[in-house]
C-alpha positions as CSV (number, residue, x, y, z in Angstrom):
1,M,188.7,90.7,57.0
2,L,185.0,91.4,57.0
3,A,185.5,94.4,54.8
4,V,187.3,92.4,52.2
5,L,184.7,89.7,52.2
6,A,181.9,92.3,51.9
7,E,183.7,93.9,49.0
8,A,184.1,90.5,47.2
9,S,180.5,89.7,47.9
10,A,179.4,92.9,46.4
11,W,181.7,92.4,43.4
12,L,180.0,88.9,42.9
13,G,176.5,90.3,43.2
14,E,177.2,92.9,40.5
15,R,178.0,90.0,38.3
16,S,174.8,88.1,39.3
17,V,176.9,85.4,41.1
18,D,174.9,84.1,44.1
19,Q,177.8,82.7,46.1
20,W,178.2,84.6,49.4
21,P,176.0,86.6,51.7
22,D,176.1,90.4,51.6
23,R,177.5,90.4,55.1
24,F,179.2,87.5,56.7
25,P,177.8,87.0,60.1
26,T,180.4,87.1,63.0
27,G,179.3,83.7,64.2
28,W,180.1,82.2,60.9
29,V,183.6,83.5,60.6
30,L,184.7,83.6,64.3
31,P,185.3,79.9,64.8
32,A,188.0,79.9,62.0
33,I,189.5,83.0,63.6
34,E,189.6,81.4,67.0
35,A,191.0,78.1,65.6
36,G,193.9,80.0,63.9
37,E,192.6,79.0,60.4
38,T,191.9,82.6,59.1
39,W,194.9,84.4,57.4
40,L,195.1,87.9,55.9
41,A,197.2,89.1,53.0
42,E,199.0,92.4,53.5
43,L,200.4,94.7,50.8
44,E,202.1,98.1,51.6
45,G,200.6,98.1,55.1
46,Q,197.0,97.4,53.8
47,I,194.9,94.4,54.2
48,V,194.2,93.2,50.6
49,G,193.0,89.6,51.1
50,T,191.8,86.9,53.4
51,L,191.4,83.2,53.3
52,V,190.7,80.2,55.6
53,V,192.8,77.0,55.4
54,Q,191.3,74.1,57.5
55,W,192.8,70.6,58.0
56,E,189.4,68.9,57.6
57,D,186.1,69.6,55.9
58,P,183.4,67.1,56.6
59,L,180.7,69.2,55.0
60,F,182.0,69.4,51.5
61,W,184.6,66.5,51.5
62,A,183.0,63.7,53.5
63,G,184.7,60.5,52.9
64,Y,188.0,61.9,51.6
65,P,191.2,61.1,53.4
66,T,192.7,63.7,55.8
67,D,195.7,64.3,53.4
68,A,194.7,67.9,52.5
69,G,194.2,71.4,53.5
70,Y,190.8,72.9,52.7
71,L,190.6,76.4,51.3
72,H,187.6,78.5,52.1
73,R,186.6,82.2,51.8
74,L,189.5,83.3,49.5
75,A,188.9,86.9,48.7
76,V,191.2,89.7,47.5
77,R,190.6,93.4,46.9
78,R,190.9,94.6,43.3
79,H,194.6,95.5,43.8
80,G,196.3,94.6,40.6
81,A,196.6,91.4,38.6
82,G,197.9,88.3,40.1
83,L,197.1,89.0,43.8
84,G,194.6,86.1,43.9
85,G,197.1,83.8,42.4
86,R,199.8,84.8,44.9
87,V,197.4,84.2,47.9
88,L,196.4,80.9,46.3
89,R,200.0,79.8,46.0
90,W,200.6,80.8,49.6
91,A,197.8,78.5,50.6
92,E,199.3,75.6,48.7
93,R,202.7,76.1,50.4
94,H,200.9,76.4,53.8
95,A,199.2,73.0,53.2
96,S,202.4,71.5,51.9
97,G,204.5,72.8,54.8
98,A,201.9,71.0,57.1
99,G,202.6,67.7,55.4
100,K,199.4,67.7,53.3
101,S,199.4,66.1,49.9
102,Y,196.5,68.3,48.4
103,L,194.8,71.6,48.7
104,R,191.1,71.2,48.2
105,L,188.5,73.9,47.6
106,D,185.0,74.4,46.4
107,C,182.9,77.1,44.6
108,V,179.3,77.5,43.5
109,A,179.0,75.3,40.4
110,S,177.2,78.1,38.5
111,N,180.2,80.4,38.9
112,E,181.8,79.5,35.6
113,S,184.5,82.1,35.6
114,L,185.7,81.0,39.0
115,R,185.7,77.4,38.0
116,A,187.8,78.3,34.9
117,Y,190.2,80.3,37.1
118,Y,190.9,77.3,39.4
119,E,191.3,75.1,36.3
120,R,193.8,77.5,34.9
121,A,195.6,77.4,38.2
122,A,196.1,73.6,37.8
123,Y,193.2,72.5,40.0
124,E,191.4,69.3,39.0
125,Y,187.7,69.0,39.1
126,V,186.7,66.1,41.2
127,G,182.8,66.5,41.1
128,D,179.9,68.3,42.6
129,V,178.3,68.2,46.0
130,T,174.9,69.7,47.1
131,V,175.0,71.5,50.5
132,D,171.7,73.1,51.5
133,E,170.5,74.9,48.4
134,Y,173.8,75.2,46.7
135,V,175.5,72.9,44.3
136,Q,179.3,73.2,44.9
137,S,182.0,72.2,42.4
138,R,184.9,70.6,44.2
139,Y,188.6,70.9,43.0
140,E,191.9,69.8,44.3
141,R,195.6,70.3,43.5
142,R,198.5,68.2,44.5
143,V,200.8,70.2,46.8
144,G,202.8,67.6,48.7
145,D,205.9,68.3,46.5
146,V,205.5,72.1,46.5
147,I,208.7,73.8,47.6
148,R,208.3,74.8,51.2
C-alpha cells in the first residue's frame, strides 16, 4: 500500500501537484488499517491500488449528516486505462452496501485535472474547505441506489 501511495505521490510531483507527501508516515496510515478502512485492489496477483473508505470525516465534512462513506487516499498504479474508475465504482458499491446514500471525497483545489476526473465520474462539487495550508474541493455522488 505504501509503495502504491509513494508512486502516486511521485507521479503528482512530476506534474507539479502538491497534494501528497513524498512518503506517507506509518502513523498517518496505520489508524485506517487498524480500523479496517483501508482496501487494496489486486490484479493478476499484484497490488495495483489502494483506498480508504471511512464512515465519518469531521475534518473535511463537519456539519454534514452521517449518510455517507468518505473516500481518501485513492491511488492506482499506471496499469491500463480505467483502473481508477473501477476502484472508484467499488467504493461506491461498498458505501451503498453499508446503507449510505452518498460517497464523498475531497482533493486539493488546485488539482484541476483530478477535479475534472471526478466531475466526469458524476461527482457533484459541493464547495471548498481550508484544512491547514490546503484548500480542498469537496465532491459527492449519490450511491444509495447503486446496485449492490
